[in-house]
C-alpha positions in Angstrom: -18.0 0.4 -9.3 -17.8 2.4 -6.1 -21.1 3.9 -4.9 -21.1 7.5 -4.7 -22.9 9.4 -1.9 -25.3 12.5 -2.5 -26.6 14.7 0.3 -30.0 15.9 0.6 -30.4 19.0 2.9 -34.1 19.7 3.7 -35.1 23.0 5.6 -37.5 20.9 7.6 -37.0 17.4 9.3 -35.4 14.4 7.6 -36.0 11.9 6.2 -38.0 13.4 3.4 -40.0 10.4 2.4 -42.2 12.3 0.2 -39.2 13.6 -1.9 -36.2 11.5 -1.9 -37.7 8.4 -3.7 -38.2 10.6 -6.6 -34.6 11.7 -6.5 -33.4 8.3 -5.7 -35.4 6.8 -8.7 -33.3 9.1 -11.3 -30.0 8.8 -9.5 -30.2 5.0 -9.6 -28.8 2.4 -7.4 -25.2 3.5 -8.0 -25.7 6.5 -5.7 -26.4 6.6 -2.0 -28.6 9.6 -0.6 -27.6 10.8 2.9 -30.4 13.1 4.3 -30.2 15.8 7.0 -32.6 18.5 8.0 -32.4 22.0 9.4 -35.0 21.1 12.1 -33.6 17.8 13.0 -32.2 18.9 16.3 -35.0 20.9 17.4 -37.6 19.1 19.6 -41.4 19.2 19.0 -41.8 21.5 22.1 -39.3 24.1 20.4 -40.5 24.2 17.0 -42.3 27.6 18.0 -38.8 29.2 18.0 -38.4 29.1 14.1 -41.8 30.7 13.6 -41.4 33.6 10.9 -41.4 37.2 12.5 -43.8 39.8 10.9 -42.5 40.6 7.5 -39.8 38.1 7.5 -39.1 35.8 4.5 -41.1 32.8 5.0 -40.3 29.2 4.0 -42.6 26.0 4.2 -41.4 22.5 4.8 -42.5 19.1 6.1 -42.0 17.5 9.3 -41.5 13.7 10.0 -45.2 13.4 10.9 -46.3 14.7 7.5 -47.5 18.0 8.8 -46.2 21.1 7.3 -44.5 24.1 9.1 -43.8 27.5 8.3 -40.0 28.7 9.1 -38.5 32.2 9.4 -35.3 32.6 7.2 -33.3 34.3 9.9 -33.8 31.2 12.3 -33.2 28.8 9.5 -29.8 29.7 8.2 -27.7 28.8 11.2 -29.5 25.6 11.6 -28.7 24.8 7.9 -25.3 25.6 8.2 -24.5 23.5 11.2 -26.3 20.5 9.4 -24.5 21.0 6.1 -21.2 21.1 8.0 -21.8 17.6 9.2 -23.4 16.3 5.8 -20.5 17.4 3.9 -18.2 14.9 5.7 -20.2 12.0 4.1 -21.0 13.1 0.7 -19.3 14.4 -2.6 -22.1 16.9 -3.3 -25.5 18.3 -1.6 -28.7 19.2 -2.8 -30.5 22.0 -1.1 -34.1 20.7 -0.9 -35.5 24.1 -1.2 -36.2 26.6 -4.1 -35.1 29.5 -1.8 -31.9 31.4 -1.9 -29.2 31.1 1.0 -26.3 33.1 -0.1 -24.6 33.5 3.5 -24.4 29.5 3.7 -20.8 28.5 3.6 -20.1 25.2 1.6 -16.8 23.2 1.1 -18.5 20.6 -1.3 -20.6 21.4 -4.4 -24.0 22.7 -3.1 -26.7 22.6 -5.6 -29.4 25.2 -5.4 -32.7 24.4 -7.1 -33.6 28.3 -7.6 -30.4 29.0 -9.5 -31.0 25.9 -11.9 -34.7 26.8 -12.2 -33.9 30.4 -13.0 -31.3 29.7 -15.8 -33.5 26.8 -17.2 -36.4 29.1 -17.5 -34.3 31.9 -19.2 -33.0 29.3 -21.6 -36.4 28.2 -22.4 -38.5 31.2 -22.2 -36.6 33.9 -24.0 -39.9 36.0 -24.4 -43.4 35.4 -23.0 -45.1 35.0 -19.6 -43.9 32.5 -17.0 -46.4 31.2 -14.4 -45.6 30.3 -10.9 -47.5 28.1 -8.5 -46.3 28.9 -4.9 -47.3 27.3 -1.4 -48.1 30.3 0.6 -49.8 33.7 0.0 -47.1 35.3 2.3 -44.5 34.3 -0.2 -46.1 36.2 -3.3 -44.0 39.5 -2.9 -40.6 37.7 -2.1 -41.1 35.4 -5.0 -42.4 37.9 -7.3 -39.4 40.2 -6.6 -36.9 37.3 -7.1 -38.4 36.2 -10.5 -38.9 39.6 -11.8 -35.1 40.3 -11.5 -34.6 37.9 -14.3 -36.6 40.2 -16.5 -39.3 37.7 -17.1 -42.9 38.6 -17.3 -44.6 36.8 -14.4 -48.0 35.7 -13.1 -48.7 34.0 -9.8 -51.2 31.5 -8.2 -51.0 29.9 -4.7 -51.7 26.1 -4.4 -49.7 24.4 -1.5 -48.0 21.0 -2.0 -48.7 20.1 1.6 -52.4 20.8 1.9 -55.5 20.0 -0.1 -55.4 22.6 -2.9 -56.3 22.7 -6.6 -53.1 22.7 -8.3 -55.1 21.9 -11.7 -57.2 25.2 -11.2 -54.3 27.3 -10.4 -52.5 26.1 -13.5 -55.5 26.7 -15.5 -55.7 30.4 -14.1 -52.0 30.8 -15.0 -52.7 29.9 -18.6 -55.7 32.3 -18.8 -53.4 35.1 -17.7 -51.2 34.1 -20.5 -48.5 31.9 -19.0 -46.5 30.0 -21.5 -44.6 27.9 -19.0 -45.3 26.9 -15.5 -42.8 26.5 -12.5 -44.2 24.7 -9.4 -41.9 26.7 -7.2 -41.2 24.4 -4.3 -39.4 21.1 -3.7 -42.6 19.8 -2.0 -44.5 19.6 -5.3 -44.5 16.0 -6.8 -45.1 14.3 -9.9 -48.8 14.1 -9.4 -49.0 17.8 -9.0 -47.2 18.3 -12.1 -49.7 16.0 -14.0 -52.6 18.1 -12.5 -51.0 21.4 -13.5 -50.5 20.0 -17.1 -53.8 18.8 -17.3 -55.3 22.1 -16.2 -53.0 24.4 -18.3 -52.2 22.3 -21.3 -48.7 23.8 -21.3 -45.2 22.8 -20.2 -44.6 22.4 -16.4 -41.3 22.3 -14.6 -41.0 20.2 -11.4 -38.0 21.2 -9.3 -37.3 17.8 -7.7 -37.0 16.0 -11.0 -35.0 18.6 -12.8 -32.4 18.8 -10.0 -32.1 15.0 -9.8 -31.6 14.8 -13.5 -28.8 17.5 -13.4 -27.2 15.8 -10.4 -27.3 12.4 -12.0 -25.2 14.1 -14.8 -22.7 15.4 -12.4 -22.1 12.3 -10.2 
């Protein structure tokens, strides 16, 4: 059997040793993962250049050294486009390793956006009731609230970063107390341990983007 190749495009630096093993485990050994990152070609001394402007849509991702970094969307998009152009030459499909939306990105191969999969999955499961979101940054609250509210779903939000020491269990418990019936950990940085903590804290179902997307890609490839 010929091996297939899937691209993983992170908004930070590759390789994402904290994420890709989870995806590889689900895809199996018949699929190769090729990684690229929006910040791969930026030197450590120049990382200040992608700092978000005041009021700009802000993302957070991981650097190779394990530290997290905040990224302004306007600076990120051209960097992602350049990396995607190269990555598509090597793979049959690409996973965007971010739950944000990038509608101006141009792709030639299938580009799988976790935010689209999450949105449709939640709407399929939660026909009525309240959705709980755990998000990484307080400054993302307004943007993500508006994005999810466009689906017509009632929402409550708590902050607990996947990249820092934060209480995901308590955040999930607070969401349950606010009436949430389903929780989304809204960042690709959250891992299986974070999901377990959120489930223990809330006692309700929790969706983990990285494994949800990997299972969908496994069906596709």
